[in-house]
TORVEX-835349 format. One line per field, with one value per residue (C-alpha): residue number from 1; residue in one letter; z, x, y. Coordinates in steps of 0.5 Angstrom, whole numbers. Layout:
N
nr = [NUM, ...]
rest = [A, ...]
c3 = [Z, ...]
c1 = [X, ...]
c2 = [Y, ...]
end
This chain:
675
nr = [1, 2, 3, 4, 5, 6, 7, 8, 9, 10, 11, 12, 13, 14, 15, 16, 17, 18, 19, 20, 21, 22, 23, 24, 25, 26, 27, 28, 29, 30, 31, 32, 33, 34, 35, 36, 37, 38, 39, 40, 41, 42, 43, 44, 45, 46, 47, 48, 49, 50, 51, 52, 53, 54, 55, 56, 57, 58, 59, 60, 61, 62, 63, 64, 65, 66, 67, 68, 69, 70, 71, 72, 73, 74, 75, 76, 77, 78, 79, 80, 81, 82, 83, 84, 85, 86, 87, 88, 89, 90, 91, 92, 93, 94, 95, 96, 97, 98, 99, 100, 101, 102, 103, 104, 105, 106, 107, 108, 109, 110, 111, 112, 113, 114, 115, 116, 117, 118, 119, 120, 121, 122, 123, 124, 125, 126, 127, 128, 129, 130, 131, 132, 133, 134, 135, 136, 137, 138, 139, 140, 141, 142, 143, 144, 145, 146, 147, 148, 149, 150, 151, 152, 153, 154, 155, 156, 157, 158, 159, 160, 161, 162, 163, 164, 165, 166, 167, 168, 169, 170, 171, 172, 173, 174, 175, 176, 177, 178, 179, 180, 181, 182, 183, 184, 185, 186, 187, 188, 189, 190, 191, 192, 193, 194, 195, 196, 197, 198, 199, 200, 201, 202, 203, 204, 205, 206, 207, 208, 209, 210, 211, 212, 213, 214, 215, 216, 217, 218, 219, 220, 221, 222, 223, 224, 225, 226, 227, 228, 229, 230, 231, 232, 233, 234, 235, 236, 237, 238, 239, 240, 241, 242, 243, 244, 245, 246, 247, 248, 249, 250, 251, 252, 253, 254, 255, 256, 257, 258, 259, 260, 261, 262, 263, 264, 265, 266, 267, 268, 269, 270, 271, 272, 273, 274, 275, 276, 277, 278, 279, 280, 281, 282, 283, 284, 285, 286, 287, 288, 289, 290, 291, 292, 293, 294, 295, 296, 297, 298, 299, 300, 301, 302, 303, 304, 305, 306, 307, 308, 309, 310, 311, 312, 313, 314, 315, 316, 317, 318, 319, 320, 321, 322, 323, 324, 325, 326, 327, 328, 329, 330, 331, 332, 333, 334, 335, 336, 337, 338, 339, 340, 341, 342, 343, 344, 345, 346, 347, 348, 349, 350, 351, 352, 353, 354, 355, 356, 357, 358, 359, 360, 361, 362, 363, 364, 365, 366, 367, 368, 369, 370, 371, 372, 373, 374, 375, 376, 377, 378, 379, 380, 381, 382, 383, 384, 385, 386, 387, 388, 389, 390, 391, 392, 393, 394, 395, 396, 397, 398, 399, 400, 401, 402, 403, 404, 405, 406, 407, 408, 409, 410, 411, 412, 413, 414, 415, 416, 417, 418, 419, 420, 421, 422, 423, 424, 425, 426, 427, 428, 429, 430, 431, 432, 433, 434, 435, 436, 437, 438, 439, 440, 441, 442, 443, 444, 445, 446, 447, 448, 449, 450, 451, 452, 453, 454, 455, 456, 457, 458, 459, 460, 461, 462, 463, 464, 465, 466, 467, 468, 469, 470, 471, 472, 473, 474, 475, 476, 477, 478, 479, 480, 481, 482, 483, 484, 485, 486, 487, 488, 489, 490, 491, 492, 493, 494, 495, 496, 497, 498, 499, 500, 501, 502, 503, 504, 505, 506, 507, 508, 509, 510, 511, 512, 513, 514, 515, 516, 517, 518, 519, 520, 521, 522, 523, 524, 525, 526, 527, 528, 529, 530, 531, 532, 533, 534, 535, 536, 537, 538, 539, 540, 541, 542, 543, 544, 545, 546, 547, 548, 549, 550, 551, 552, 553, 554, 555, 556, 557, 558, 559, 560, 561, 562, 563, 564, 565, 566, 567, 568, 569, 570, 571, 572, 573, 574, 575, 576, 577, 578, 579, 580, 581, 582, 583, 584, 585, 586, 587, 588, 589, 590, 591, 592, 593, 594, 595, 596, 597, 598, 599, 600, 601, 602, 603, 604, 605, 606, 607, 608, 609, 610, 611, 612, 613, 614, 615, 616, 617, 618, 619, 620, 621, 622, 623, 624, 625, 626, 627, 628, 629, 630, 631, 632, 633, 634, 635, 636, 637, 638, 639, 640, 641, 642, 643, 644, 645, 646, 647, 648, 649, 650, 651, 652, 653, 654, 655, 656, 657, 658, 659, 660, 661, 662, 663, 664, 665, 666, 667, 668, 669, 670, 671, 672, 673, 674, 675]
rest = [M, P, N, S, T, M, F, A, N, A, S, A, F, H, T, D, Q, V, A, Q, I, N, T, G, R, F, D, Q, R, D, K, R, I, Y, Q, G, N, Y, S, S, N, V, Q, I, N, T, R, E, Y, H, V, H, A, T, R, P, S, T, G, L, K, E, L, H, R, N, I, A, V, E, A, L, H, N, S, A, Q, R, C, D, A, P, K, C, H, E, E, T, R, K, A, V, Q, A, D, I, F, S, W, V, T, D, E, K, V, E, D, G, G, P, M, Q, V, L, W, L, S, G, P, A, G, S, G, K, T, A, I, M, G, T, M, C, D, R, F, K, G, I, G, R, L, A, A, T, F, F, F, S, S, S, E, R, Q, S, K, H, R, L, V, T, T, L, A, Y, Q, L, Q, Q, H, P, S, M, E, S, H, I, S, S, K, I, A, T, A, I, D, K, D, P, A, I, F, N, K, N, L, K, E, Q, M, E, V, L, I, L, E, P, L, R, Q, S, Q, Y, S, F, G, V, A, S, I, Q, P, L, V, I, A, I, D, G, L, D, E, C, G, G, S, K, P, D, D, S, Y, R, S, K, E, D, D, Q, V, E, I, L, S, T, L, L, H, A, T, N, D, P, A, F, P, F, R, I, I, I, A, S, R, P, E, H, H, I, R, S, Y, L, D, A, A, G, D, I, I, E, I, F, L, D, N, K, Y, N, P, D, A, D, I, A, L, F, L, K, S, R, F, A, E, I, R, R, R, Y, T, H, L, P, A, T, W, P, T, E, S, D, I, A, A, L, V, D, N, A, S, G, Q, F, I, Y, A, A, T, I, I, R, F, L, H, T, P, P, K, L, P, Q, D, Q, L, N, I, I, L, G, P, K, G, V, G, G, S, N, P, F, T, T, L, D, A, L, Y, T, S, V, L, L, S, S, P, D, P, D, V, T, V, L, W, L, Q, A, H, Q, V, I, Q, R, E, V, L, P, P, T, S, V, I, V, P, A, W, F, F, D, R, F, F, E, S, T, A, G, Q, A, Q, M, L, F, G, I, P, S, L, I, H, L, A, E, R, K, F, T, N, P, K, P, P, S, V, S, D, A, I, Y, A, F, Y, H, K, S, F, L, D, F, L, E, D, P, S, R, C, K, A, V, S, N, I, G, R, A, E, A, R, E, W, L, R, D, R, I, G, N, V, L, K, A, G, G, P, E, V, P, F, S, P, S, L, P, E, S, D, R, E, A, L, M, S, Y, F, N, T, L, F, V, H, L, W, D, M, F, A, C, H, P, S, G, S, R, T, N, L, P, S, L, G, T, T, L, P, I, K, Q, L, R, K, P, Q, P, L, V, S, P, K, T, L, S, K, C, D, P, A, L, W, L, G, F, R, G, L, M, S, D, H, L, R, R, D, L, F, F, M, V, H, N, D, C, R, M, Y, R, P, C, T, S, T, C, K, R, W, R, K, A, M, S, R, L, P, N, E, L, W, N, T, D, G, Y, S, F, T, L, V, L, E, R, F, C, I, V, R, P, P, L, R, T, Y, Y, S, A, F, P, M, T, N, E, W, I, L, D, V, E, Y, W, S]
c3 = [103, 107, 100, 93, 93, 90, 83, 83, 78, 75, 67, 66, 70, 69, 73, 71, 76, 79, 82, 87, 90, 96, 99, 101, 96, 90, 86, 79, 77, 70, 64, 62, 61, 65, 60, 62, 60, 64, 64, 69, 71, 75, 80, 84, 90, 93, 95, 92, 85, 84, 77, 77, 69, 66, 60, 54, 52, 47, 47, 40, 37, 39, 37, 30, 30, 31, 26, 19, 15, 8, 11, 11, 5, 2, 3, -2, -3, -5, -10, -15, -11, -15, -14, -17, -24, -24, -25, -23, -16, -14, -11, -6, -5, -3, 2, 6, 6, 8, 14, 16, 16, 19, 26, 28, 29, 36, 39, 43, 40, 35, 29, 29, 25, 18, 14, 7, 4, -3, -7, -9, -14, -13, -12, -5, -4, -10, -6, 0, -3, -6, 0, 4, 0, 0, 7, 8, 3, 8, 15, 17, 16, 23, 21, 16, 15, 9, 10, 4, 3, 0, 5, 10, 14, 21, 26, 31, 28, 27, 34, 34, 27, 28, 35, 31, 26, 31, 35, 28, 27, 27, 32, 37, 36, 42, 46, 46, 43, 50, 53, 48, 49, 57, 56, 52, 57, 63, 59, 54, 53, 51, 43, 45, 49, 46, 41, 47, 52, 46, 45, 52, 53, 47, 45, 50, 56, 52, 50, 56, 59, 54, 52, 56, 54, 46, 47, 44, 43, 40, 34, 27, 27, 24, 20, 22, 15, 15, 9, 7, 14, 11, 9, 16, 19, 19, 22, 26, 27, 34, 32, 29, 33, 32, 25, 21, 23, 30, 29, 25, 30, 35, 31, 31, 38, 40, 35, 38, 45, 43, 40, 47, 50, 51, 50, 43, 38, 31, 26, 23, 16, 15, 8, 7, 3, 7, 10, 15, 21, 20, 18, 24, 29, 26, 26, 34, 35, 34, 29, 25, 18, 12, 5, 0, -7, -11, -17, -13, -14, -22, -23, -30, -32, -28, -31, -38, -37, -34, -40, -45, -42, -42, -49, -51, -48, -52, -58, -57, -56, -62, -67, -72, -68, -71, -67, -67, -64, -60, -62, -57, -58, -56, -50, -48, -48, -44, -39, -39, -37, -32, -28, -24, -22, -23, -23, -29, -33, -30, -32, -39, -40, -37, -42, -48, -46, -46, -51, -56, -59, -61, -57, -62, -63, -55, -55, -60, -56, -50, -54, -58, -57, -51, -51, -57, -57, -53, -47, -41, -41, -34, -30, -25, -24, -24, -18, -14, -15, -13, -7, -5, -6, -2, 4, 4, 9, 4, -3, -7, -4, -5, -12, -13, -10, -14, -20, -18, -17, -24, -27, -24, -26, -33, -36, -32, -31, -37, -37, -36, -30, -23, -19, -14, -8, -4, 2, -3, -5, 2, 4, -2, -2, 5, 8, 15, 19, 17, 12, 7, 11, 11, 4, 1, 5, 0, 0, -4, -10, -8, -5, -3, -8, -6, -11, -11, -11, -15, -13, -6, 0, 7, 11, 14, 7, 5, -1, -4, -9, -10, -14, -17, -17, -23, -30, -30, -24, -28, -34, -29, -26, -33, -35, -32, -34, -30, -24, -23, -18, -13, -16, -21, -20, -26, -29, -30, -23, -21, -25, -22, -15, -16, -18, -11, -8, -12, -9, -2, -2, -5, 1, 6, 4, 4, 6, 8, 14, 18, 20, 27, 32, 35, 30, 30, 27, 22, 20, 19, 14, 10, 9, 7, 2, -1, -1, -5, -9, -12, -12, -16, -21, -21, -22, -28, -31, -30, -32, -39, -40, -35, -37, -33, -40, -44, -49, -53, -53, -60, -63, -62, -65, -67, -68, -68, -68, -62, -66, -67, -60, -54, -49, -43, -36, -30, -26, -20, -20, -17, -12, -9, -10, -6, 0, -1, 1, -5, -2, 0, -7, -11, -7, -8, -10, -14, -20, -24, -19, -25, -29, -22, -21, -28, -28, -21, -24, -30, -27, -21, -27, -31, -29, -30, -36, -40, -38, -31, -24, -23, -17, -10, -11, -17, -13, -7, -11, -16, -9, -7, -14, -14, -7, -11, -13, -20, -21, -19, -24, -30, -34, -41, -42, -38, -35, -41, -42, -35, -37, -43, -39, -33, -38, -42, -48, -50, -46, -46, -45, -38, -41, -47, -46, -45, -41, -37, -33, -37, -38, -45, -51, -53, -48, -49, -54, -56, -57, -60, -58, -61, -58]
c1 = [109, 105, 104, 106, 110, 116, 113, 110, 116, 117, 117, 121, 124, 127, 125, 127, 122, 115, 114, 108, 105, 101, 98, 91, 91, 94, 94, 96, 96, 96, 95, 102, 104, 110, 114, 120, 124, 122, 121, 115, 109, 108, 102, 98, 94, 90, 83, 82, 85, 85, 87, 88, 88, 91, 87, 90, 88, 83, 83, 87, 82, 76, 80, 80, 73, 71, 75, 74, 78, 75, 78, 85, 89, 91, 85, 82, 76, 81, 85, 82, 83, 85, 93, 97, 99, 107, 110, 104, 102, 109, 109, 104, 107, 114, 110, 107, 113, 117, 112, 112, 120, 121, 125, 123, 116, 115, 111, 106, 103, 98, 103, 102, 96, 96, 89, 89, 83, 80, 74, 70, 74, 81, 84, 85, 84, 89, 94, 93, 93, 100, 103, 100, 104, 110, 110, 109, 115, 120, 117, 113, 106, 103, 95, 90, 83, 79, 72, 67, 60, 58, 60, 65, 61, 61, 66, 65, 71, 76, 80, 79, 82, 88, 89, 90, 94, 99, 100, 102, 107, 114, 117, 111, 108, 113, 111, 104, 100, 100, 98, 92, 90, 90, 86, 80, 80, 79, 74, 70, 65, 70, 68, 61, 64, 65, 71, 75, 75, 77, 83, 85, 84, 86, 92, 94, 95, 98, 103, 104, 106, 111, 114, 120, 121, 122, 123, 118, 123, 128, 123, 122, 115, 110, 104, 97, 93, 85, 82, 75, 73, 67, 64, 63, 56, 50, 53, 48, 40, 41, 45, 39, 39, 46, 48, 54, 57, 57, 60, 66, 67, 68, 73, 77, 76, 79, 85, 87, 86, 91, 96, 96, 99, 107, 106, 103, 109, 105, 103, 96, 94, 87, 84, 77, 73, 73, 67, 65, 64, 71, 75, 71, 74, 81, 82, 80, 84, 91, 97, 94, 98, 93, 95, 89, 89, 88, 92, 98, 100, 98, 93, 92, 99, 98, 92, 95, 100, 95, 91, 97, 99, 92, 91, 98, 95, 89, 93, 97, 91, 87, 92, 88, 89, 94, 99, 96, 90, 87, 90, 93, 87, 83, 87, 87, 79, 79, 84, 80, 73, 77, 78, 83, 78, 82, 76, 73, 80, 79, 71, 73, 78, 73, 68, 73, 74, 66, 64, 61, 63, 70, 75, 75, 67, 66, 71, 67, 61, 65, 67, 61, 55, 51, 46, 49, 51, 45, 49, 52, 60, 59, 55, 61, 62, 54, 54, 59, 55, 49, 52, 54, 48, 44, 48, 46, 40, 35, 37, 31, 32, 40, 39, 34, 38, 44, 40, 37, 45, 46, 40, 42, 50, 49, 42, 40, 47, 51, 58, 61, 56, 58, 61, 55, 58, 56, 53, 48, 46, 45, 41, 37, 35, 34, 27, 30, 37, 42, 39, 45, 50, 46, 44, 50, 54, 57, 64, 67, 63, 62, 67, 68, 73, 76, 75, 77, 71, 71, 64, 63, 61, 60, 67, 63, 61, 66, 70, 68, 63, 61, 65, 65, 71, 68, 65, 63, 58, 55, 54, 51, 46, 44, 42, 35, 37, 43, 41, 34, 36, 37, 31, 27, 28, 31, 32, 24, 23, 28, 26, 19, 22, 27, 20, 17, 24, 24, 16, 18, 24, 19, 14, 20, 23, 30, 32, 27, 31, 33, 40, 42, 39, 45, 49, 49, 44, 49, 51, 44, 43, 49, 48, 41, 43, 48, 43, 38, 43, 45, 37, 35, 41, 38, 31, 34, 37, 31, 26, 29, 27, 22, 23, 30, 34, 38, 40, 33, 33, 33, 39, 42, 37, 32, 25, 19, 12, 9, 6, 13, 15, 12, 8, 12, 9, 9, 16, 11, 4, -1, -3, 4, 5, -1, 3, 9, 11, 10, 14, 20, 21, 19, 23, 30, 35, 41, 43, 37, 32, 29, 28, 25, 20, 17, 17, 13, 8, 7, 6, 1, -3, -3, -10, -13, -18, -20, -27, -26, -23, -16, -15, -14, -7, -6, -9, -5, 2, 0, -2, 5, 8, 5, 9, 15, 20, 20, 27, 25, 20, 19, 25, 26, 18, 16, 11, 7, 7, 5, -2, -3, -2, -6, -12, -10, -10, -3, -1, 7, 10, 13, 19, 19, 26, 32, 38, 43, 48, 52, 58, 58, 53, 52, 46, 43, 37, 31, 25, 18, 11, 5, -2]
c2 = [-113, -108, -104, -104, -98, -102, -102, -95, -92, -99, -99, -105, -111, -118, -124, -132, -135, -134, -128, -127, -121, -122, -116, -113, -107, -106, -99, -98, -91, -91, -96, -97, -104, -107, -110, -115, -121, -126, -134, -135, -131, -125, -127, -121, -124, -118, -117, -110, -108, -101, -98, -90, -89, -82, -81, -78, -71, -70, -63, -62, -67, -63, -56, -59, -61, -53, -50, -48, -52, -48, -41, -43, -40, -47, -50, -55, -50, -45, -48, -44, -37, -31, -30, -24, -25, -25, -18, -15, -11, -11, -5, -6, -13, -10, -5, -10, -15, -9, -8, -15, -15, -8, -10, -2, -4, -4, -11, -10, -4, -2, -2, -9, -9, -7, -5, -7, -3, -2, -1, -8, -11, -8, -15, -15, -22, -24, -20, -23, -30, -28, -26, -32, -36, -32, -31, -39, -40, -37, -39, -33, -35, -36, -37, -35, -34, -32, -30, -31, -28, -35, -40, -37, -32, -34, -31, -37, -41, -35, -36, -43, -44, -39, -43, -49, -46, -43, -50, -53, -48, -51, -45, -46, -53, -56, -50, -49, -55, -59, -52, -51, -58, -58, -51, -55, -61, -56, -52, -56, -51, -46, -46, -43, -37, -30, -29, -25, -31, -36, -31, -31, -39, -41, -37, -31, -36, -41, -36, -33, -39, -41, -34, -35, -42, -40, -33, -29, -23, -27, -30, -26, -23, -28, -26, -27, -26, -25, -23, -21, -18, -14, -21, -23, -23, -27, -33, -36, -36, -35, -28, -25, -19, -18, -14, -16, -10, -12, -18, -15, -10, -16, -19, -12, -11, -18, -18, -11, -14, -19, -14, -11, -17, -17, -25, -24, -24, -23, -18, -18, -16, -15, -14, -11, -6, 1, 0, 6, 2, -1, 5, 9, 3, 3, 10, 11, 5, 9, 8, 3, 2, 3, 1, 3, 1, 7, 10, 11, 4, 5, -1, 1, -1, -8, -9, -8, -13, -18, -17, -18, -24, -27, -25, -29, -35, -35, -34, -40, -44, -41, -41, -38, -31, -26, -24, -17, -19, -15, -8, -4, 1, -5, -6, 1, 1, -5, -2, 5, 1, -3, 4, 0, -6, -13, -16, -13, -15, -23, -23, -21, -26, -31, -29, -30, -37, -38, -43, -44, -37, -36, -31, -25, -26, -25, -19, -16, -17, -13, -7, -7, -3, -5, -10, -13, -20, -24, -25, -22, -22, -19, -24, -24, -17, -16, -21, -17, -10, -14, -16, -10, -6, -11, -10, -3, -2, -1, -3, 0, 7, 7, 5, 11, 16, 13, 14, 21, 23, 20, 24, 30, 29, 26, 29, 35, 39, 41, 39, 46, 47, 49, 43, 40, 38, 32, 37, 39, 32, 30, 36, 35, 28, 27, 27, 25, 27, 22, 18, 20, 17, 11, 10, 13, 9, 4, 6, 0, 3, 11, 16, 23, 26, 33, 38, 46, 50, 57, 59, 62, 57, 57, 55, 49, 46, 41, 41, 34, 31, 24, 20, 13, 8, 4, 6, -1, 0, 6, 2, -3, 2, 4, -3, -5, -13, -13, -9, -12, -17, -11, -6, -5, 3, 6, 13, 14, 13, 17, 23, 23, 22, 29, 33, 31, 33, 39, 40, 39, 44, 49, 47, 47, 54, 50, 43, 38, 37, 43, 45, 44, 49, 49, 53, 60, 64, 67, 60, 57, 63, 62, 55, 56, 62, 57, 51, 55, 58, 51, 49, 55, 53, 46, 48, 52, 46, 42, 47, 47, 40, 38, 30, 31, 30, 35, 30, 32, 39, 43, 45, 52, 58, 53, 56, 50, 50, 47, 41, 39, 39, 35, 40, 40, 38, 43, 41, 42, 42, 48, 44, 43, 51, 52, 50, 54, 61, 65, 71, 67, 64, 70, 75, 70, 74, 71, 68, 65, 68, 72, 65, 62, 67, 67, 59, 59, 64, 61, 54, 57, 60, 54, 51, 58, 59, 65, 68, 64, 67, 65, 59, 62, 59, 64, 70, 69, 68, 74, 78, 77, 78, 85, 87, 85, 91, 93, 91, 84, 83, 88, 86, 84, 86, 80, 85, 86, 78, 77, 81, 77, 71, 74, 74, 68, 72, 69, 62, 62, 55, 54, 56, 61, 62, 57, 59, 55, 57, 63, 59, 57, 59, 52, 52, 58, 57, 61, 56, 59, 56, 57, 55]
end
């Protein structure tokens, strides 16, 4: 026989006698064992024996080695992951389910992406876990990836984990598994390439090659669910030059790139907090569907239902508890404190199960006065708030700004005072342009709430104030023992910082960061006037009690000797006032401007002494004052008071007559000091 081609396709044969092959060359093309029924031996005599083996593919094994098993929605690490309590979150689940099953959503477009967003602790992960179980039950779950700030931060195994799950899905396994394996065999280094390249090689190209074999257009939409996108980042030491925001935007770019491919038959659900960079990217992408977990979904009713169910379980376990425990008012108080925050309710239930105290004693700690009970019921909640604050560019400064905001809102301004827009806080707090956006940029805790302003303002000033999603976060900030892991800055430090900010505004003649020179001059003048009007109002409140608190003011109509009141310190020092333009502030016309003029002069004159010349700063301010029109100074007998003050015959207090914004008589006080 000239060659051995007669056995080229042989897989089985039968012989009853000795078969002998004599050839100069024998090639075996694979490792198959040629099996047959025979009674004697087959003998091959050859000078050269070549085996051409086709090795089995190891691509899928390599793929498995490069996935994040713990990120699967049903992984062992997530066995205790939160899920929605039965009969809760039904409305939002219905909205998500109807979007997935809606046949009108056009494939291949941005409508393939749904963004589930909401504040920290609003229950996004529980909803995602519940929906994944639901879609898996009807065969519509294609793949999942659950990021976690504690253990699943890396972006590097996202695409590989998705590809591994896709090739296991019953509707695609026979079509794309071998193609994915072949792609890995051809390029074993694919696991070290960027996400978009991995998406092309491991998912999109296998789908393109298979779309006609399993009919992409004919299959029901399948779901890819990605939870906790905002927790991705800080993945590898060699990525230290990249921020977590860079990683998250890369993921979004990769996913949206995939949805633009006609061969990509999936609908993607992404859950994250409403971080600015995520919102900006998705807004620019086009018609992304967003579901925001706000009061529209009536979370209070769901939280009440959850608490009642869990309390019933506790009563069954502790039989001594009466059926009336806890009372309806107790439950209502807990729901109110939760502020739509499911993690708050879950933390309460977890604390009630904490030994050795009984549930009723633990509940009394939660509902009782702060700091009573010797234990912290909100350890889990504090960890959440701590992680969010530590994610800001400068946690110390962020906490300082938040504390200062609360000092102004809760201590300085009366409850009936004018509404202070977020615009003013930004201009008042900033020392460099854009600083407010960076430091107040924690949208999972604080947000802009639209309010209708009744007082006149420039059109370019937004009708928005800073508002907090959760009451419990304000309690966290107020308790130094709870927020010490973030910063040791408290209200006292914030008050001192506010005094410095007031001094900087006085020195700058307005906001420390000037308005954009590109604005028309008339617009800049209008903004400056509006800012200074609000600033003078804030000054008036602060000057009433320079420690920055209205809580310890004397009651209405009180007259007390100086010995019974702590002598107030100047709101700003004469040294600071020496760097200000007296004419600008003394000549300011507006509500409370007369109080400002008196306060500034008394403060600048505070260091002058009887029988001694006044300081150069005081002389400069008095010279500017002498040039004021009479109607700006000679009112209410203050010209005579000024003479007595000038010669140090009578040293009136830094504020002899307290008057807040004249909307209520509650804050009009007459307090007399004697020195």
